[in-house]
C-alpha angles and dihedrals in degrees: 000000000000090000091054093049092047090052095049101041119051128190093276091053093051091047090051091050090050093050092048090051091051092049093049090047089053091052090049090053091047091050091052090048092048092052090049093051092045091052090050093050092047094042090235131136119274117218111191094193093055093044090050091050093054090046084072084089085081096042092072094058095072098060094036094049089049091051089053091049094047093046092055090054095057118107097240134118106282108202126163093272089057093058092043090052096050088049100046098040096059090048092053092044091050094047091053099032098055096056090045091050093049091047093050094046094045093045091050103041108019138064091226118060118210108219122231093240092051095053093038093056090047092050093046093052099039108029109026093099090051092052092049092050099040095048096042100049096057092051091051090048093047091048093049095051093041092054091044094053092045095049095067097057090044092054093044091049091051091049091048091051092049091048090051097046096048091069115080124237098194140031128208109222137178115260105180105290097349139066119240129196114220129188113248090219089063094057115108098188144332122228129194117248104162127257083015138038125225115230112205122203126175095274104006142054125206136190123230126186099227143083128264091241094054093048094043090060088061096048126088107257089211088064108027124049135172112244097171136016087258101034138068118182136198103239090209090061096056113110099185145325136214133195125249089206091238099081095274126102138207115220128194118218122212091256088058093253113142119220133182125242111208117223089240090064099030099098095051091044094052093047093052092043092054091044092050102039098035098215136100119265131191 
């Protein structure tokens, strides 16, 4: 049983239950104080036991508020009828529960028993507006904060999806008299050859009528990086690189082709290489 409760109620839930209990206790104390002051002003007798019994009107708020709170946290489809239900049901339960509670307490501990009809009519006429307000406001608050916390992940997920889909996965290139689709991941490097660019794969080379700048905007910058004004390389296809001791570098591709890294692009290249390959280079 303890394991089930631990699984269902986390620290935030227990803190919420504790705060609700404190608030309800405060209202009970205020009700007792109000009855005492009223009896003094009217020069009438004050009966603590009776005042305490009718303060049970506030006792019911703690469990019913917590049920509302817990219901809004559940991962279910929350349409308008859901919020109407968790607002109306506590009001009905409270309207019926309070007279039943007063009847049970008075029947058990007092000489005079307050009937259900008597307390129900009193509650309906004096406290219905309170029930409507107090059970509607929490649902509106819970709904507002729930929608607010869910909107951020939704936006970030949409942005992430758009960022992913805007990079191409294939390129259509000329292969003699036909067009061939090649996977971007298979490209080793791209070299400028105006008005074309040469696309180098491990065992093939293709021609594409485009510019390096226009193609680079469609390639994932975490995979493709410019290393020279006329060369873009696939960082995953780099085997190694060595310094020329003048700020430039020579890098060896996995097809044993050697390319030059210009000093203007060296810092970005080394950072991406270390990030991608996860080991120290010299």
